[in-house]
N, C-alpha and C positions, 0 to 999 in steps of 0.2 A: 214933761209934766210928771211922769211916773218916777223917774230916778231922782229928781230934785224936789219932789213934793210941792209942785207948783199948782195947787188946786184952783188958784184964782184965775188961771187961764182956761179952765174947763168950759165956762159958759161961752166964751168966744169961739173955742174949738167946736162946740156943739152947733153953734149958729153957722159956722163955716161949712161944716159937713152937711147940715140940712140944706144948704143952698147948692151943694155940689150935685153932680149927675151920677155919682157912684151909689148904686142901689144898695149894695151890701153894707156900706158904711152908714147910710141913712137908717137901715134897719137896726144896726148896732146902736145908733144914737137913741132909737126908740126904746131899746132894752135898758140903756143907761138911764133914761129919764124915768123908767118905772121904779128904779131904786136910786134916785138922784142923791139923796142925803148920804147914803152909805158910800157911794162912789166919791162924792165930794170929800167926805171924811177920810177915806182911804188915800186920797191925793193930797190931803192937807196935814193930817196928824202924823206924828213921828212914830207912834207905837204900832205894833202889829201882833196879830195872834197866829202868825204863820207857824210857830213852833207847836202850838196846840193843834192846829189843823193837820200838821205833819204826823203827830202822834196818833190822832184819830184815824188818819188814813192807814198808817202802819197796822193798827189794831184791827181795822176792818179787813185788811188784806190777809192777816193771819187767820182771822175767823173764816173768811171765804175759802181759804186753802184747806181748812180742816172741816168744812161743813158736812155733816152727816157721817163723818168717819172718825171723829175724835171726841172723847168725853170732855167734860168741863175741866177736869183736873189736868189732862194733857194740854189743852189749850192754855190753861193758866200757867203751866210750866214753860210753854213756848214763849208766852208774852213776857214772863219774868226773866227768862234767859236772854231774850233779845234786848231787854232794857239794860 
């Protein structure tokens, strides 16, 4: 489903897992159902915001590394240099 963007199989997979005896997978299904529309879109649509999320993660990492020790100007230089 994930690699081939086959979101149409999601409902059947959810039903199968709900009927299984695997407790952890059933809990996983409950969390999927809380945000069902987003999961279905992620398994169906071809576009992704992975690049954006990666950049946000990189910026947060740089900020955490210099928290309390660097001025805004130094952090700004590190971000621009890394880009």
